N, C-alpha and C positions, 0 to 999 in steps of 0.2 A: 481546472476541472475539480475544484474543491467541493462542488455541489453534486458531483456524479458518484454513484455508488461504486464501491470497490469490487462488488460481485460476490461477496461472501454470503451474507443473508441466511446463515444457519443451514437449513435443509436445502435451500436454493442451490448452494454450491455442490451438494451431493446429487440432487435430482437433475440439475442442469450444468454439469461439470464443464462442458465446452463453452457455454455462455459465460460462466463464472471466470474461467481462465481468460477468455477474451476480454472481459471487463477489467481484470487485473492488468492484462497486457496494455490495454488502452491507457489506464491510469498511470502505470509506470512509464510508458513511452512518453506521455505528455509531460511528466515531471522531468524526464531526461532531456527532452527537447527544450524545456525551459531552463536547463542548466542547473537543476536542483541537485544537491548532494544528498539531501534527506527528504523523506516524505514524513510529515509530522501529522499526527491525528490524536483525537481523544478517544477513539474506539479501538480497544485491544483486539477485537475480532478482525477488524480491517487490517490492523498492523500485522497480525499473525498470517492472514491470508496473503497480503502483499509480500511479506518477508519470505513466505514459502515459495511464491512465484519468483521473486528476485533470486533466491538461493538456487532454485532449480534451473533458472536461465543463466546463472553465473554472472549476474549484473553487479555493477559497482555501487549503485545507489543503496542507501540504507533507510531504515524506518526508525522512528523515534516517537515515543509518547510525549505529549505536551508537558506532562508533569516532570519528565526527565529534563526537558529543555528548561523549565522554570527552576528546577532544583539546582541545575548547574550554573545558573545565571548567564547562560549563553547569550551573547550579544550579536 
């Protein structure tokens, strides 16, 4: 689901909170079902939105910016 929006979209998440949360839920659930430990993105807004959802739901999956992945030399 890398091509699917996280649901943040600036004012979209404020005006359509239920839809925004549902989109975050769908993205996080898909990552979990795939066995992912991290959701990696280039978009800080998406990472903040997804991390907020993950924290609120007390999920184990984590978010990480692609720059942090490259900086650590993660293989």
